SEGU-519898 format. One line per 8 residues: their letters; for each residue x, y, z of N, C-alpha, C, O. Coordinates in steps of 0.1 Angstrom, whole numbers, plus 5000, padded with zeros to 4 digits. Layout:
<nodes>
a = X/Y/Z/X/Y/Z/X/Y/Z/X/Y/Z | ...
</nodes>
This chain:
<nodes>
mnktvivg = 1270/1466/8072/1283/1465/8065/1279/1468/8048/1268/1462/8044 | 1286/1474/8041/1284/1475/8027/1284/1463/8019/1292/1454/8023 | 1276/1460/8008/1276/1448/8002/1289/1446/7995/1296/1455/7990 | 1293/1432/7995/1304/1427/7989/1302/1425/7975/1293/1418/7970 | 1313/1434/7966/1311/1434/7952/1320/1423/7945/1315/1417/7936 | 1332/1421/7948/1340/1412/7943/1348/1405/7953/1353/1412/7962 | 1350/1391/7952/1356/1383/7961/1367/1374/7954/1363/1370/7943 | 1378/1370/7958/1388/1361/7954/1391/1353/7966/1395/1357/7976
hnlavgyr = 1390/1337/7962/1391/1327/7971/1401/1317/7965/1399/1310/7954 | 1413/1315/7972/1421/1307/7970/1428/1307/7954/1431/1298/7948 | 1428/1320/7951/1431/1325/7936/1445/1321/7934/1453/1323/7943 | 1449/1315/7922/1462/1316/7918/1463/1322/7903/1456/1318/7894 | 1474/1332/7901/1474/1338/7889/1485/1336/7881/1495/1334/7888 | 1488/1335/7869/1499/1334/7863/1498/1332/7847/1491/1340/7841 | 1504/1323/7840/1503/1322/7825/1509/1310/7822/1518/1305/7829 | 1504/1305/7810/1509/1293/7803/1513/1297/7790/1506/1303/7782
kgrgeakt = 1527/1292/7786/1534/1292/7774/1531/1279/7766/1537/1269/7769 | 1522/1282/7755/1517/1272/7748/1510/1262/7754/1501/1265/7761 | 1514/1249/7752/1509/1237/7760/1516/1231/7771/1513/1221/7777 | 1528/1242/7773/1536/1237/7785/1530/1241/7800/1518/1245/7801 | 1537/1238/7809/1533/1239/7822/1530/1253/7826/1538/1262/7821 | 1521/1257/7834/1516/1269/7840/1528/1275/7848/1534/1268/7856 | 1530/1288/7846/1540/1296/7854/1530/1303/7866/1522/1311/7862 | 1529/1300/7878/1523/1305/7889/1531/1317/7893/1542/1316/7896
ilsaldfq = 1524/1331/7894/1532/1341/7898/1526/1344/7911/1533/1347/7920 | 1512/1344/7914/1510/1344/7929/1498/1334/7931/1491/1331/7921 | 1497/1328/7943/1489/1320/7947/1484/1320/7960/1490/1326/7969 | 1471/1314/7963/1465/1314/7976/1460/1326/7981/1461/1329/7993 | 1454/1336/7971/1450/1348/7972/1435/1348/7977/1427/1342/7970 | 1434/1355/7989/1419/1356/7996/1417/1369/7997/1427/1375/8002 | 1406/1377/7992/1404/1391/7990/1388/1394/7990/1380/1385/7987 | 1385/1404/7994/1371/1411/7993/1372/1426/7990/1380/1433/7996
lhqgefac = 1363/1433/7981/1362/1445/7979/1345/1449/7978/1337/1445/7970 | 1343/1458/7989/1330/1462/7990/1323/1474/7984/1331/1484/7980 | 1312/1475/7983/1305/1490/7979/1311/1501/7985/1313/1501/7998 | 1315/1513/7977/1320/1524/7983/1334/1524/7988/1338/1534/7995 | 1343/1511/7985/1355/1511/7991/1367/1512/7980/1366/1506/7970 | 1375/1521/7983/1384/1526/7975/1399/1517/7980/1405/1519/7990 | 1403/1510/7971/1417/1501/7973/1427/1504/7965/1425/1509/7954 | 1439/1503/7970/1452/1505/7960/1460/1492/7961/1462/1486/7971
llgpngag = 1463/1489/7950/1472/1477/7947/1487/1482/7945/1491/1490/7937 | 1496/1477/7954/1512/1480/7954/1520/1471/7954/1516/1460/7959 | 1533/1471/7951/1541/1461/7950/1553/1466/7942/1552/1477/7936 | 1565/1460/7942/1575/1462/7933/1574/1459/7921/1568/1448/7919 | 1580/1466/7909/1580/1460/7897/1583/1445/7896/1593/1440/7902 | 1575/1438/7887/1577/1426/7886/1571/1415/7898/1573/1403/7899 | 1565/1422/7906/1558/1413/7916/1544/1407/7913/1538/1400/7921 | 1540/1410/7901/1528/1402/7898/1515/1412/7898/1503/1407/7898
kstllrtl = 1516/1426/7899/1504/1435/7897/1496/1432/7884/1484/1430/7884 | 1505/1434/7875/1497/1433/7862/1490/1418/7858/1479/1417/7852 | 1496/1409/7862/1489/1396/7861/1478/1394/7867/1470/1387/7863 | 1477/1401/7880/1466/1399/7890/1453/1408/7884/1441/1405/7885 | 1459/1421/7879/1449/1429/7873/1443/1422/7861/1431/1423/7859 | 1450/1416/7852/1444/1410/7841/1433/1401/7843/1423/1401/7836 | 1436/1393/7855/1428/1380/7858/1415/1387/7862/1404/1383/7858 | 1416/1401/7872/1406/1406/7878/1397/1413/7866/1385/1415/7868
agtqpalh = 1403/1417/7856/1396/1423/7844/1389/1413/7834/1381/1416/7825 | 1391/1400/7838/1386/1390/7830/1392/1387/7817/1387/1379/7810 | 1403/1393/7815/1410/1390/7802/1421/1379/7803/1427/1376/7793 | 1422/1374/7814/1433/1363/7815/1428/1352/7828/1427/1356/7839 | 1426/1340/7822/1420/1331/7832/1428/1327/7846/1440/1325/7845 | 1423/1327/7855/1428/1322/7868/1433/1308/7867/1426/1300/7862 | 1444/1305/7872/1451/1291/7871/1446/1284/7883/1447/1271/7882 | 1440/1288/7892/1433/1280/7902/1423/1290/7911/1424/1302/7911
gevtigdv = 1415/1284/7918/1406/1292/7926/1394/1300/7917/1389/1296/7907 | 1392/1311/7924/1377/1316/7917/1378/1330/7922/1383/1333/7933 | 1370/1339/7913/1369/1352/7914/1354/1354/7912/1349/1350/7901 | 1347/1360/7921/1330/1361/7919/1329/1377/7919/1337/1384/7925 | 1317/1381/7911/1314/1396/7911/1299/1394/7914/1292/1390/7905 | 1293/1399/7927/1280/1398/7929/1277/1385/7930/1266/1381/7925 | 1284/1377/7935/1280/1362/7939/1282/1353/7926/1281/1341/7928 | 1284/1358/7914/1285/1351/7902/1300/1350/7900/1307/1360/7901
afhqigkk = 1305/1337/7896/1318/1336/7893/1321/1340/7878/1312/1340/7870 | 1334/1346/7876/1335/1351/7863/1334/1342/7851/1332/1346/7840 | 1336/1328/7855/1337/1320/7841/1319/1319/7839/1315/1314/7828 | 1312/1321/7846/1297/1320/7843/1290/1333/7838/1278/1333/7836 | 1297/1344/7836/1292/1357/7831/1297/1358/7817/1309/1358/7814 | 1288/1361/7808/1292/1366/7794/1298/1379/7793/1297/1387/7802 | 1306/1380/7783/1314/1393/7780/1306/1404/7783/1309/1412/7791 | 1295/1406/7777/1286/1418/7776/1280/1419/7791/1279/1430/7796
alaqrlsv = 1276/1409/7797/1271/1412/7812/1284/1415/7821/1282/1422/7831 | 1296/1410/7819/1306/1415/7827/1310/1428/7822/1314/1435/7832 | 1309/1434/7811/1312/1447/7809/1300/1456/7816/1302/1468/7817 | 1290/1453/7820/1280/1459/7824/1281/1461/7841/1274/1470/7847 | 1290/1452/7846/1295/1452/7859/1308/1455/7862/1310/1460/7873 | 1317/1454/7853/1331/1458/7856/1339/1468/7843/1338/1465/7831 | 1344/1477/7848/1351/1487/7838/1366/1488/7842/1370/1487/7853 | 1372/1490/7831/1387/1489/7831/1392/1504/7828/1386/1511/7820
vltdrlqv = 1402/1509/7834/1410/1523/7828/1424/1518/7828/1429/1512/7838 | 1431/1521/7817/1444/1516/7815/1454/1528/7815/1449/1539/7813 | 1466/1528/7817/1477/1539/7816/1479/1542/7802/1481/1554/7799 | 1478/1534/7792/1481/1536/7777/1471/1547/7772/1459/1547/7775 | 1478/1558/7764/1470/1566/7757/1462/1560/7745/1468/1555/7735 | 1449/1560/7745/1442/1555/7732/1444/1565/7722/1448/1577/7724 | 1443/1560/7710/1443/1568/7697/1427/1571/7693/1419/1563/7688 | 1423/1584/7696/1407/1586/7695/1402/1593/7684/1390/1595/7682
gnltvyel = 1410/1597/7675/1409/1604/7661/1403/1617/7666/1409/1623/7675 | 1392/1622/7661/1386/1634/7662/1374/1634/7671/1365/1643/7669 | 1373/1626/7681/1362/1623/7689/1362/1636/7699/1372/1642/7701 | 1350/1639/7703/1349/1649/7713/1347/1641/7727/1345/1629/7727 | 1348/1649/7737/1348/1642/7750/1335/1636/7753/1335/1626/7759 | 1323/1641/7749/1310/1637/7750/1311/1621/7740/1310/1610/7746 | 1315/1622/7728/1315/1611/7721/1324/1601/7727/1319/1589/7728 | 1336/1602/7733/1344/1594/7738/1337/1589/7751/1337/1577/7752
islgrfpy = 1332/1595/7759/1326/1589/7771/1312/1581/7768/1307/1573/7776 | 1306/1584/7755/1295/1577/7752/1297/1562/7748/1289/1554/7747 | 1311/1560/7744/1313/1546/7742/1316/1536/7753/1320/1525/7752 | 1313/1544/7765/1312/1535/7777/1297/1528/7777/1294/1519/7785 | 1287/1533/7768/1274/1528/7768/1274/1515/7756/1264/1511/7751 | 1285/1510/7754/1284/1499/7743/1279/1485/7750/1276/1476/7743 | 1280/1484/7762/1273/1472/7765/1261/1472/7765/1255/1461/7766 | 1254/1484/7765/1240/1484/7765/1234/1488/7751/1222/1486/7749
tglrgrlt = 1241/1493/7743/1235/1499/7729/1233/1488/7718/1224/1489/7710 | 1241/1476/7717/1242/1466/7708/1249/1472/7699/1255/1482/7701 | 1249/1463/7684/1259/1464/7674/1257/1478/7668/1266/1484/7664 | 1245/1483/7667/1244/1497/7660/1249/1509/7667/1253/1519/7661 | 1251/1507/7681/1257/1518/7689/1246/1531/7689/1250/1543/7689 | 1233/1527/7689/1226/1540/7689/1223/1543/7706/1220/1534/7714 | 1224/1555/7708/1221/1558/7722/1206/1562/7723/1200/1569/7715 | 1201/1556/7735/1188/1560/7739/1186/1571/7749/1197/1575/7754
hrdhqavr = 1177/1576/7752/1175/1588/7763/1182/1584/7774/1190/1592/7780 | 1181/1571/7780/1185/1566/7792/1202/1564/7789/1210/1565/7798 | 1206/1562/7777/1222/1563/7775/1227/1577/7777/1237/1579/7784 | 1220/1586/7772/1225/1601/7772/1225/1603/7788/1234/1608/7793 | 1215/1600/7795/1215/1605/7808/1226/1599/7816/1232/1606/7823 | 1230/1587/7814/1241/1579/7819/1254/1588/7815/1262/1590/7824 | 1255/1593/7802/1268/1600/7797/1268/1611/7806/1278/1614/7813 | 1256/1618/7806/1257/1633/7812/1260/1632/7827/1267/1640/7833
waiqathl = 1254/1620/7833/1257/1620/7848/1273/1616/7850/1279/1620/7861 | 1279/1610/7842/1293/1605/7841/1301/1619/7841/1310/1622/7849 | 1298/1628/7832/1305/1642/7828/1303/1650/7840/1312/1657/7844 | 1291/1650/7848/1290/1658/7857/1297/1652/7870/1302/1660/7879 | 1297/1639/7871/1305/1633/7883/1319/1635/7881/1326/1634/7891 | 1325/1637/7871/1341/1639/7869/1342/1653/7866/1353/1655/7861 | 1334/1663/7867/1335/1677/7866/1341/1680/7851/1351/1688/7849 | 1335/1675/7841/1339/1677/7827/1331/1685/7820/1333/1686/7808
ddlahqlv = 1319/1693/7826/1309/1699/7820/1313/1710/7809/1307/1712/7799 | 1323/1716/7812/1329/1729/7804/1339/1721/7792/1345/1728/7784 | 1340/1706/7793/1348/1703/7782/1341/1692/7773/1347/1685/7765 | 1329/1692/7776/1320/1679/7769/1322/1681/7755/1324/1671/7749 | 1321/1693/7748/1322/1694/7733/1336/1696/7728/1339/1698/7716 | 1347/1697/7738/1361/1698/7731/1366/1685/7724/1361/1674/7728 | 1374/1687/7715/1380/1673/7709/1392/1667/7722/1399/1674/7730 | 1391/1656/7722/1400/1649/7732/1415/1652/7730/1423/1655/7739
telsdgqr = 1418/1652/7716/1432/1657/7713/1436/1669/7719/1448/1671/7720 | 1429/1677/7723/1431/1692/7728/1433/1691/7741/1435/1702/7747 | 1432/1680/7748/1431/1680/7764/1447/1678/7770/1456/1674/7763 | 1448/1682/7782/1460/1679/7789/1460/1664/7793/1449/1657/7792 | 1470/1659/7798/1471/1645/7803/1460/1640/7813/1453/1629/7813 | 1461/1653/7822/1451/1651/7836/1438/1651/7830/1431/1642/7834 | 1433/1660/7820/1419/1660/7815/1416/1647/7808/1405/1642/7811 | 1425/1642/7800/1424/1629/7792/1418/1616/7804/1409/1608/7803
qrvmiara = 1426/1617/7814/1423/1607/7823/1410/1607/7830/1404/1597/7833 | 1407/1621/7832/1394/1622/7839/1383/1617/7827/1373/1610/7831 | 1385/1620/7815/1375/1615/7805/1376/1601/7805/1365/1596/7805 | 1387/1593/7805/1386/1578/7806/1381/1574/7816/1375/1563/7815 | 1382/1580/7829/1372/1573/7840/1360/1577/7838/1352/1569/7843 | 1355/1588/7833/1340/1590/7830/1334/1581/7820/1322/1578/7820 | 1343/1577/7810/1339/1566/7800/1336/1553/7809/1325/1548/7809 | 1345/1548/7817/1343/1538/7824/1332/1539/7835/1325/1528/7837
laqepefm = 1330/1551/7841/1317/1554/7851/1306/1554/7841/1295/1551/7846 | 1306/1556/7827/1293/1558/7819/1289/1542/7819/1277/1540/7817 | 1296/1532/7820/1292/1518/7820/1282/1514/7831/1275/1504/7831 | 1283/1523/7840/1277/1520/7854/1279/1507/7859/1270/1498/7860 | 1293/1504/7864/1297/1493/7869/1293/1491/7882/1288/1500/7889 | 1296/1479/7886/1296/1478/7901/1313/1479/7906/1315/1484/7917 | 1321/1475/7899/1336/1475/7900/1343/1481/7891/1342/1477/7879 | 1352/1492/7895/1361/1498/7884/1377/1495/7889/1382/1496/7900
lldeptaf = 1383/1491/7878/1396/1487/7877/1408/1496/7870/1407/1499/7858 | 1417/1501/7876/1424/1511/7872/1439/1507/7873/1443/1504/7884 | 1446/1507/7863/1460/1504/7860/1469/1512/7859/1474/1515/7848 | 1474/1520/7871/1483/1528/7871/1477/1543/7864/1485/1549/7857 | 1466/1547/7865/1460/1559/7859/1468/1571/7861/1469/1578/7851 | 1475/1574/7872/1484/1585/7874/1498/1586/7870/1505/1595/7873 | 1502/1573/7862/1516/1572/7861/1522/1583/7856/1534/1584/7860 | 1519/1590/7847/1526/1599/7837/1519/1614/7841/1518/1623/7832
ldlptrve = 1515/1615/7854/1508/1630/7857/1516/1635/7866/1524/1629/7873 | 1515/1649/7868/1522/1656/7878/1517/1654/7890/1506/1648/7890 | 1522/1658/7901/1519/1654/7914/1504/1661/7917/1495/1653/7921 | 1501/1675/7916/1489/1680/7917/1476/1673/7911/1464/1673/7916 | 1480/1667/7897/1470/1662/7890/1469/1647/7896/1458/1642/7897 | 1480/1639/7900/1480/1627/7906/1470/1628/7918/1462/1619/7920 | 1472/1638/7928/1463/1641/7937/1450/1641/7934/1442/1634/7940 | 1445/1650/7923/1434/1653/7918/1427/1641/7913/1415/1640/7916
itgllrrl = 1434/1631/7906/1427/1620/7901/1423/1610/7911/1412/1605/7910 | 1432/1607/7922/1430/1600/7931/1418/1603/7941/1410/1594/7945 | 1419/1617/7946/1406/1621/7953/1394/1620/7945/1384/1618/7950 | 1395/1622/7932/1383/1620/7925/1378/1606/7923/1366/1604/7920 | 1386/1595/7924/1382/1582/7926/1376/1578/7940/1366/1572/7942 | 1383/1583/7948/1378/1581/7962/1367/1587/7964/1360/1583/7973 | 1363/1599/7957/1349/1606/7962/1339/1596/7954/1328/1593/7960 | 1341/1593/7942/1333/1584/7934/1329/1573/7941/1318/1569/7940
arqtglav = 1338/1566/7948/1336/1555/7955/1327/1557/7966/1319/1548/7969 | 1329/1568/7972/1319/1571/7984/1305/1574/7979/1296/1568/7984 | 1304/1584/7968/1292/1587/7965/1283/1579/7958/1271/1580/7960 | 1289/1569/7948/1282/1561/7940/1281/1547/7945/1273/1539/7940 | 1290/1543/7956/1289/1531/7960/1297/1520/7953/1297/1508/7955 | 1305/1527/7943/1313/1519/7933/1325/1513/7941/1332/1520/7948 | 1327/1500/7940/1341/1494/7944/1352/1497/7933/1352/1493/7922 | 1362/1504/7938/1375/1507/7931/1387/1503/7936/1392/1505/7947
lmsthdld = 1395/1496/7924/1408/1491/7929/1416/1496/7920/1415/1493/7908 | 1428/1506/7924/1437/1511/7914/1451/1506/7920/1454/1506/7932 | 1460/1503/7909/1472/1500/7912/1481/1513/7910/1478/1521/7901 | 1492/1514/7918/1498/1526/7917/1512/1524/7922/1515/1514/7927 | 1521/1533/7921/1535/1534/7925/1535/1544/7936/1545/1545/7943 | 1525/1551/7937/1526/1565/7948/1521/1559/7960/1510/1557/7964 | 1533/1555/7967/1532/1549/7981/1524/1559/7991/1515/1556/7999 | 1529/1570/7990/1527/1579/8001/1512/1583/7998/1505/1585/8007
lalrtadt = 1508/1585/7987/1493/1588/7982/1483/1578/7986/1472/1580/7990 | 1488/1565/7983/1479/1554/7986/1478/1552/8002/1468/1547/8006 | 1487/1554/8008/1487/1554/8024/1476/1565/8030/1469/1563/8039 | 1477/1575/8023/1469/1587/8028/1454/1586/8023/1446/1594/8028 | 1451/1577/8013/1437/1578/8007/1430/1564/8007/1418/1564/8006 | 1438/1553/8007/1431/1540/8003/1424/1537/8017/1428/1541/8028 | 1412/1530/8015/1405/1522/8026/1412/1509/8029/1412/1504/8040 | 1418/1504/8018/1423/1492/8019/1435/1491/8011/1435/1497/8000
lwlitgeg = 1448/1484/8014/1456/1483/8005/1460/1467/8002/1460/1458/8011 | 1463/1466/7990/1465/1451/7985/1481/1452/7980/1485/1458/7970 | 1490/1445/7989/1502/1446/7988/1509/1433/7984/1509/1423/7990 | 1514/1435/7974/1524/1421/7969/1538/1425/7972/1542/1437/7971 | 1545/1415/7977/1558/1418/7982/1567/1410/7971/1562/1402/7964 | 1580/1414/7972/1591/1409/7961/1591/1395/7963/1596/1388/7954 | 1587/1388/7973/1588/1374/7975/1574/1368/7970/1572/1356/7971 | 1564/1375/7964/1552/1370/7963/1542/1368/7970/1532/1362/7967
rfiygape = 1545/1374/7983/1532/1372/7993/1523/1383/7991/1527/1394/7987 | 1509/1380/7993/1499/1389/7992/1495/1392/8005/1493/1383/8013 | 1495/1406/8009/1492/1410/8021/1478/1422/8019/1479/1432/8012 | 1468/1418/8027/1455/1426/8024/1450/1432/8039/1447/1426/8049 | 1450/1446/8037/1445/1450/8051/1443/1465/8050/1445/1471/8040 | 1439/1471/8063/1441/1486/8062/1453/1493/8062/1462/1488/8069 | 1456/1504/8055/1469/1507/8055/1476/1511/8067/1488/1512/8066 | 1471/1514/8078/1477/1516/8088/1482/1502/8096/1491/1502/8103
dlvlngaf = 1474/1491/8094/1477/1479/8098/1490/1475/8093/1498/1470/8100 | 1491/1478/8078/1503/1472/8070/1515/1481/8076/1526/1475/8076 | 1514/1494/8081/1525/1500/8086/1529/1495/8098/1540/1492/8099 | 1520/1493/8108/1523/1487/8122/1529/1474/8123/1537/1470/8132 | 1523/1466/8111/1529/1452/8113/1542/1448/8106/1546/1437/8105 | 1547/1462/8099/1560/1461/8092/1559/1456/8079/1570/1456/8072 | 1548/1452/8073/1548/1448/8060/1551/1457/8049/1557/1453/8039 | 1546/1470/8051/1551/1481/8042/1564/1483/8042/1570/1484/8031
eatfasae = 1569/1484/8054/1586/1485/8056/1594/1475/8048/1602/1476/8039 | 1589/1464/8052/1597/1452/8047/1598/1451/8031/1607/1446/8025 | 1587/1455/8026/1586/1454/8009/1592/1466/8003/1597/1465/7992 | 1592/1478/8009/1597/1489/8001/1612/1493/8006/1620/1499/7998 | 1615/1491/8018/1628/1496/8021/1640/1493/8014/1637/1482/8007 | 1652/1496/8011/1661/1496/8005/1675/1500/8011/1675/1506/8021 | 1686/1498/8005/1698/1502/8007/1699/1516/8008/1707/1521/8016 | 1691/1523/8000/1691/1539/8001/1681/1547/8009/1682/1559/8012
ldfdrevg = 1669/1537/8012/1658/1544/8017/1652/1535/8032/1653/1523/8034 | 1648/1543/8041/1643/1537/8055/1627/1543/8054/1624/1554/8051 | 1619/1534/8057/1606/1539/8059/1603/1542/8074/1605/1533/8083 | 1598/1553/8076/1595/1559/8090/1580/1556/8093/1571/1562/8088 | 1580/1545/8101/1565/1542/8105/1556/1554/8112/1544/1555/8111 | 1565/1561/8120/1558/1573/8128/1550/1583/8119/1539/1587/8122 | 1559/1587/8106/1553/1597/8099/1547/1591/8086/1540/1597/8078 | 1549/1578/8084/1543/1572/8073/1548/1577/8058/1540/1580/8049
gfryrqan = 1562/1578/8058/1570/1581/8047/1584/1576/8048/1589/1571/8058 | 1588/1578/8035/1602/1574/8034/1614/1584/8037/1610/1596/8037 | 1625/1582/8039/1637/1589/8041/1649/1583/8037/1652/1572/8039 | 1658/1593/8029/1672/1586/8026/1679/1581/8038/1679/1588/8049 | 1684/1571/8037/1695/1565/8047/1708/1570/8044/1714/1567/8034 | 1714/1580/8054/1725/1586/8054/1734/1586/8067/1728/1585/8077 | 1745/1587/8067/1752/1588/8079/1750/1602/8087/1749/1613/8082 | 1749/1601/8099/1744/1611/8107/1757/1623/8108/1767/1618/8111
vgqvsiea = 1757/1637/8104/1768/1643/8104/1767/1654/8117/1774/1664/8117 | 1757/1649/8127/1757/1658/8138/1745/1658/8146/1735/1651/8142 | 1745/1664/8157/1730/1665/8164/1726/1679/8169/1735/1686/8175 | 1716/1683/8166/1709/1696/8168/1697/1695/8177/1689/1686/8176 | 1696/1704/8188/1685/1707/8196/1678/1716/8188/1684/1725/8182 | 1664/1715/8188/1655/1727/8184/1643/1731/8194/1638/1723/8202 | 1640/1743/8194/1630/1750/8201/1620/1756/8192/1621/1768/8190 | 1609/1749/8188/1600/1755/8178/1590/1748/8179/1591/1736/8181
dglaghwl = 1578/1753/8176/1565/1747/8177/1559/1747/8163/1566/1752/8154 | 1548/1741/8161/1538/1741/8151/1545/1739/8138/1555/1731/8138 | 1540/1746/8127/1544/1745/8112/1560/1748/8110/1567/1743/8102 | 1564/1757/8119/1579/1763/8117/1587/1751/8123/1597/1746/8117 | 1584/1746/8133/1591/1734/8140/1592/1721/8132/1602/1714/8131 | 1580/1719/8125/1579/1707/8116/1589/1708/8104/1597/1699/8101 | 1588/1719/8098/1596/1721/8086/1612/1722/8090/1620/1718/8082 | 1615/1727/8101/1629/1729/8106/1634/1717/8108/1645/1715/8104
rralervg = 1626/1707/8115/1630/1693/8118/1631/1685/8105/1640/1676/8104 | 1624/1686/8095/1623/1679/8083/1638/1685/8076/1646/1677/8070 | 1641/1698/8076/1652/1704/8069/1664/1695/8076/1671/1688/8068 | 1666/1696/8089/1678/1693/8095/1679/1677/8092/1690/1673/8088 | 1669/1670/8094/1670/1656/8090/1675/1652/8076/1684/1643/8073 | 1670/1659/8068/1672/1657/8053/1685/1658/8051/1690/1651/8042 | 1694/1668/8059/1708/1671/8055/1717/1662/8065/1729/1663/8065 | 1711/1654/8072/1718/1643/8080/1720/1646/8096/1725/1638/8104
ymvapsst = 1714/1658/8099/1714/1660/8115/1704/1652/8122/1693/1651/8117 | 1708/1646/8134/1698/1642/8143/1692/1651/8153/1700/1656/8161 | 1679/1653/8154/1672/1662/8161/1669/1657/8173/1663/1646/8175 | 1673/1666/8183/1670/1664/8196/1661/1674/8203/1663/1686/8201 | 1651/1670/8212/1642/1680/8218/1651/1690/8226/1662/1687/8230 | 1646/1703/8228/1652/1713/8235/1655/1711/8249/1663/1718/8255 | 1648/1700/8255/1648/1695/8268/1664/1688/8272/1669/1687/8283 | 1668/1684/8260/1683/1677/8261/1694/1685/8254/1704/1681/8249
deqtsvkv = 1690/1698/8255/1701/1707/8246/1712/1707/8252/1721/1712/8246 | 1716/1701/8265/1727/1703/8272/1738/1691/8267/1750/1691/8268 | 1731/1681/8259/1739/1672/8253/1743/1676/8239/1752/1669/8233 | 1738/1686/8233/1742/1690/8220/1751/1703/8221/1751/1710/8231 | 1758/1707/8210/1767/1717/8209/1761/1729/8200/1768/1738/8196 | 1749/1728/8198/1740/1738/8189/1726/1736/8192/1721/1725/8193 | 1720/1746/8193/1705/1747/8195/1699/1758/8183/1706/1768/8179 | 1687/1756/8179/1682/1765/8171/1666/1768/8177/1657/1761/8181
valpdtvn = 1666/1781/8177/1652/1786/8185/1645/1795/8175/1650/1804/8168 | 1631/1792/8176/1624/1801/8168/1619/1812/8176/1614/1810/8187 | 1621/1826/8171/1619/1838/8178/1605/1845/8173/1602/1845/8162 | 1599/1852/8181/1588/1862/8177/1593/1871/8166/1604/1876/8167 | 1587/1872/8154/1591/1879/8143/1588/1892/8144/1577/1894/8149 | 1596/1903/8140/1592/1915/8140/1592/1922/8124/1588/1934/8122 | 1596/1914/8115/1599/1920/8102/1590/1915/8093/1582/1922/8087 | 1590/1900/8092/1586/1892/8082/1570/1888/8086/1566/1878/8080
gdlpswqi = 1561/1894/8096/1550/1890/8097/1548/1875/8101/1556/1872/8110 | 1542/1867/8097/1540/1854/8101/1551/1845/8101/1551/1835/8108 | 1562/1849/8092/1575/1841/8089/1582/1841/8101/1585/1852/8105 | 1586/1830/8107/1596/1831/8120/1610/1835/8117/1616/1834/8107 | 1615/1841/8128/1629/1844/8126/1637/1834/8135/1631/1828/8143 | 1651/1831/8133/1658/1821/8141/1669/1824/8148/1677/1832/8142 | 1672/1819/8158/1684/1822/8167/1692/1809/8167/1687/1798/8170 | 1704/1810/8164/1714/1798/8166/1724/1799/8177/1735/1806/8175
egvegtdy = 1721/1792/8187/1731/1791/8198/1740/1780/8200/1737/1769/8204 | 1753/1783/8197/1763/1773/8196/1779/1778/8204/1781/1789/8209 | 1788/1769/8203/1800/1772/8208/1806/1786/8202/1814/1793/8208 | 1802/1788/8188/1807/1798/8180/1801/1812/8185/1806/1823/8182 | 1791/1810/8194/1782/1822/8194/1770/1822/8193/1764/1812/8195 | 1762/1833/8189/1748/1832/8186/1746/1840/8174/1752/1851/8172 | 1739/1835/8166/1736/1842/8152/1721/1841/8150/1714/1833/8157 | 1716/1850/8140/1703/1851/8137/1700/1850/8122/1709/1853/8114
yseigaii = 1688/1844/8118/1686/1841/8105/1671/1842/8102/1663/1843/8111 | 1667/1843/8090/1653/1845/8085/1647/1835/8077/1635/1835/8074 | 1657/1825/8075/1653/1815/8065/1662/1802/8070/1673/1803/8074 | 1653/1790/8067/1657/1777/8071/1669/1774/8063/1678/1768/8068 | 1669/1780/8050/1681/1776/8039/1693/1780/8046/1703/1772/8047 | 1694/1793/8051/1705/1800/8056/1710/1793/8069/1722/1792/8072 | 1700/1788/8078/1703/1779/8089/1712/1767/8086/1723/1766/8091 | 1708/1759/8076/1715/1748/8071/1729/1753/8067/1739/1747/8072
ahlrenyp = 1730/1762/8059/1742/1768/8055/1751/1770/8067/1763/1765/8066 | 1747/1776/8076/1755/1781/8088/1759/1768/8096/1770/1767/8103 | 1751/1758/8095/1754/1748/8105/1764/1738/8098/1773/1732/8104 | 1762/1736/8084/1774/1730/8077/1787/1734/8076/1796/1726/8074 | 1789/1749/8078/1800/1755/8077/1807/1755/8090/1819/1753/8092 | 1797/1758/8103/1804/1759/8114/1802/1746/8123/1809/1746/8133 | 1793/1737/8121/1791/1727/8129/1788/1712/8123/1779/1704/8126 | 1798/1710/8113/1796/1698/8103/1797/1683/8112/1792/1673/8107
lahk = 1803/1683/8125/1804/1673/8131/1799/1674/8146/1804/1667/8155 | 1789/1683/8148/1782/1686/8161/1777/1674/8165/1771/1666/8157 | 1779/1670/8177/1776/1656/8183/1774/1657/8200/1775/1668/8205 | 1771/1647/8206/1769/1648/8220/1783/1650/8224/1785/1651/8236
</nodes>
């Protein structure tokens, strides 16, 4: 088993107002994070994620219990030594002036350079390695202000990587990025964990992406419970569903995703395999039709069949068989429009 990097034992986190009584947000937390492990911290707004992250970053003391990194308790580690073992990437955009990518990443060597900030040959090696690991070679001498949001976030990850930490903590690093860039950044963090042995914890609201990429989920429920385990276990035991389901959404354990809760407008059977069948089913369920397998088509008043296509190459053509007769279409959008018009209340 990979080496354990960070451990929380009977941890309680929260805050104190002046000299008043402590306000506990989360308590009795037990967890571990290992070398090469990529974990995602999830939970509703206000559940305590930020409070836990500040405690793990060493910027807020625990109310009870202990956090250790490499078998040493946080309170026994000086700030400089902690910065050599732990790095943090925040959501907020830093004001970096006219720094180049290389210069900003070089700031990650501060725990090693001392007050003068002079970079040694060893420091430059670490900076170049961080640049290569985050695929920033072509941008190294460009001004940070000229970069896209996704490129800037890669630079911030590279700066944290240049610290050569054991543990990297990221607070919603993909919050303001578009979907392809969120996937890219999440994939980068997962790859860095695998290739470097870095332990990575990322807080995120991207539930689907976390389910698909994380080795471990740290889930904080709306009631303040802390649930820790493999994504698949949290799906199967209902923890994920109970935490995020709402009056508008249902969590589908089978597909590992959310769907809008809506009244069923009818039932349709389909006869379609592969990718075409998958997306046809998705489209029908999206607009409220219950989809039955073709073997039960006698219970439905309409059936959609994928036919060998003679016009559009790899794209399927479709045949709709119903009480109104048989119709043919080349697009799923046209099928939906046809069903809405002719079979709005199709049922058993």
